[in-house]
Each structure stands twice: as C-alpha cells, then as structure tokens.
C-alpha positions as CSV (number, residue, x, y, z in Angstrom):
1,S,-7.8,-0.9,-7.2
2,V,-11.4,-1.1,-6.2
3,V,-10.2,-1.1,-2.5
4,P,-8.9,2.3,-1.6
5,E,-5.3,2.0,-0.3
6,A,-6.3,4.0,2.8
7,M,-8.9,1.4,3.8
8,F,-6.9,-1.7,3.1
9,L,-5.0,-2.0,6.4
10,S,-8.2,-1.6,8.5
11,L,-10.2,-4.1,6.4
12,A,-7.7,-6.8,5.4
13,G,-6.9,-8.0,8.9
14,G,-3.3,-8.9,8.1
15,A,-4.1,-10.6,4.7
16,T,-2.6,-9.4,1.5
17,L,-4.7,-7.3,-0.9
18,C,-5.0,-10.3,-3.2
19,E,-6.1,-12.6,-0.4
20,F,-8.6,-10.0,0.8
21,V,-10.3,-9.4,-2.5
22,Q,-10.5,-13.1,-3.2
23,S,-12.0,-13.9,0.3
24,E,-15.7,-14.3,1.0
25,K,-15.5,-11.1,3.0
26,F,-15.2,-9.1,-0.2
27,E,-18.1,-8.7,-2.6
28,Y,-15.9,-8.2,-5.6
29,S,-18.5,-8.1,-8.3
30,R,-20.8,-5.7,-6.4
31,I,-18.0,-3.3,-5.5
32,L,-16.6,-3.4,-9.0
33,D,-20.0,-2.6,-10.5
34,L,-20.3,0.3,-8.0
35,A,-16.9,1.6,-8.9
36,F,-17.9,1.6,-12.6
37,L,-21.2,3.4,-11.8
38,A,-19.3,6.0,-9.7
39,S,-16.9,6.8,-12.5
40,D,-19.5,6.8,-15.3
41,R,-20.3,10.6,-14.8
42,S,-24.0,9.9,-15.3
43,G,-26.5,11.6,-13.1
44,E,-28.9,8.7,-13.7
45,H,-26.7,6.7,-11.3
46,L,-27.2,9.1,-8.4
47,P,-29.9,7.0,-6.7
48,K,-27.6,4.0,-6.6
49,L,-24.7,6.2,-5.4
50,L,-26.8,7.6,-2.6
51,E,-27.8,4.0,-1.7
52,A,-24.1,3.1,-1.5
53,C,-23.5,6.1,0.8
54,G,-25.7,4.3,3.4
55,D,-24.3,0.8,2.8
56,E,-22.9,-1.2,5.7
57,N,-19.8,-1.9,3.6
58,P,-17.3,1.0,3.9
59,I,-15.9,0.3,0.4
60,A,-19.4,0.8,-1.0
61,R,-19.7,4.1,1.0
62,Y,-16.4,5.2,-0.4
63,W,-17.5,4.6,-4.0
64,G,-20.8,6.3,-3.3
65,A,-19.0,9.4,-2.1
66,L,-16.6,9.3,-4.9
67,G,-19.4,9.0,-7.5
68,C,-21.0,12.1,-5.9
69,E,-17.7,13.9,-6.2
70,I,-17.5,13.1,-9.8
71,L,-21.0,14.4,-10.4
72,G,-20.1,17.5,-8.4
73,K,-22.7,20.3,-8.5
74,E,-25.1,18.1,-10.5
75,A,-25.5,15.9,-7.4
76,A,-25.5,18.7,-4.8
77,A,-29.2,19.2,-4.3
78,K,-30.0,15.5,-3.8
79,A,-26.8,14.2,-2.4
80,A,-25.5,16.8,0.1
81,G,-27.3,15.4,3.1
82,D,-26.3,11.8,2.5
83,V,-22.7,12.8,1.8
84,R,-22.5,15.0,4.9
85,R,-23.4,12.0,7.1
86,L,-20.3,10.4,5.8
87,L,-18.1,13.1,7.4
88,D,-18.6,11.1,10.7
89,D,-17.9,7.7,9.2
90,S,-15.6,5.3,11.1
91,H,-13.2,5.0,8.1
92,A,-10.9,7.9,7.3
93,A,-11.1,7.1,3.5
94,V,-14.8,7.5,3.5
95,R,-14.7,10.8,5.5
96,L,-12.1,12.2,3.1
97,A,-13.9,11.0,0.0
98,A,-17.1,12.7,1.4
99,T,-15.1,15.9,2.1
100,C,-13.9,16.0,-1.5
101,A,-17.4,15.2,-2.8
102,L,-18.9,18.1,-0.8
103,Y,-16.2,20.4,-2.1
104,A,-17.0,19.4,-5.7
105,M,-20.6,20.1,-5.0
106,G,-19.8,23.7,-4.0
107,F,-19.5,23.6,-0.2
108,A,-15.9,24.9,0.1
109,E,-15.9,26.4,3.5
110,E,-17.6,23.5,5.2
111,T,-15.3,21.0,3.5
112,Q,-12.2,22.9,4.4
113,Q,-13.3,22.7,8.1
114,A,-13.9,19.0,7.8
115,A,-10.5,18.4,6.2
116,L,-8.8,20.5,8.9
117,A,-10.7,18.5,11.6
118,E,-9.1,15.4,10.3
119,L,-5.7,16.7,11.4
120,N,-6.7,15.9,15.0
121,R,-7.4,12.2,14.3
122,P,-5.0,9.4,14.1
123,H,-4.1,8.0,10.7
124,N,-2.0,5.2,9.3
125,D,0.4,6.1,6.4
126,P,-2.0,5.6,3.5
127,E,-4.7,7.6,5.3
128,S,-2.2,10.4,6.0
129,I,-1.3,10.6,2.3
130,M,-5.0,10.7,1.4
131,L,-5.5,13.4,4.1
132,I,-2.7,15.5,2.6
133,N,-4.1,15.1,-0.9
134,T,-7.6,16.1,0.4
135,L,-6.2,19.2,2.1
136,A,-4.7,20.3,-1.1
137,R,-7.7,19.4,-3.2
138,V,-10.1,21.4,-1.0
139,D,-7.7,24.4,-0.9
140,A,-7.2,24.1,2.9
141,T,-3.3,23.9,3.1
142,D,-3.0,27.6,4.1
143,A,-5.2,27.0,7.1
144,I,-3.3,24.1,8.5
145,P,-2.5,25.1,12.1
146,E,1.2,25.8,12.9
147,S,0.9,23.5,15.9
148,W,0.2,20.5,13.6
149,L,3.1,21.4,11.3
150,S,5.4,21.6,14.3
151,R,4.3,18.2,15.6
152,K,5.1,16.7,12.2
153,T,8.6,18.3,12.1
154,N,9.7,17.2,15.6
155,G,11.6,14.3,14.1
156,L,8.9,11.7,14.9
157,E,7.2,11.7,11.6
158,K,8.4,8.7,9.7
159,N,6.4,9.1,6.5
160,E,8.5,10.8,3.9
161,Y,5.5,12.0,1.9
162,V,4.1,13.8,5.0
163,R,7.5,15.3,5.9
164,R,7.9,16.7,2.4
165,F,4.4,18.1,2.4
166,V,5.0,19.8,5.8
167,E,8.3,21.3,4.5
168,R,6.5,22.7,1.4
169,V,3.7,24.2,3.5
170,K,6.2,25.8,5.9
171,A,8.3,27.1,3.0
172,S,5.2,28.7,1.5
173,R,4.6,30.6,4.7
174,V,8.0,32.3,4.9
C-alpha cells in the first residue's frame, strides 16, 4: 500500500483505507509517483526525495525517508541533515523510516539511540510492529532496556506480535 499501515489510523479519521485513499484528502497520484521514485534505486531522484522529506504531507515524508534508505550510503552526504530532521516528526512511521534511512547511510550508533528512544513514546499496534522491526533492522534489540521488556510482560500487552518479540529478546539474554 502507498499508505504505511503505521500511519493509517492517525490519518484516516475512522474511514476505511479504501475510503481514505479515494477521498480528496489523499493525493493518490502524487504519492504513488513518489513511492515509485523512492523504490527506483536511482540517485538522480535524490533531490525529489529530499523535497519530499520536507513536505507537509506525512506520507510524502515517509516515502522521502524510505527512498533515502533505499539509496543508503549513496545518499548520505546530501541527505543526512534532511533525514535527521525527520527523527522529530509527529508521525511514528516517519520517525522510524528516518531511523532506518540513517542506518542504511552508515550512522549506526545514532540510529540505534533514536530507535531506543522510541520505546518511551506511545504507539498504536501497527506503530509498535514497525518499531520492533526497526529495532531489529538497526541492530538495537540487545540494547532494549530490561524495564521496557518487563512493562511489556506484565500481562497488559495485548499485541501478540509484541509479546512474542519480548519473549524472544528475553530468551536471548538468558
């Protein structure tokens, strides 16, 4: 989907995904074009990806960050500053996409800290799943604080994916 699942709940306002992407609120053609640019793996698209990183539309910012991740170290010199600004974005999916982009660009320690900082923020279920995948992707699972793992195992965590992840991390520490 051109709308990241982790963004859907905050953007759709109670509508279904189909209703949302067909509404006037959603710039389907522009976002689809940006998604294709982001996944093209061509450095010549970097200026448009950086422009997307500063877009008012959070879905555009997400695709801008994802495109920079796909380019990896090829984008590092020109994109790092724009992508770093996305670490403070109001949308978790954008922050996490930026984290993965910076990791792909070669900023491992910085991105591990950014991913771990996300553990202190509230997340809906799709954002939690994206966070877990990001922690694994940036090789930060070993640094997850025991206090966070304990909070997630106190019986209140309803998300099965999160529970299984916490169990795997705890088992790896024994």
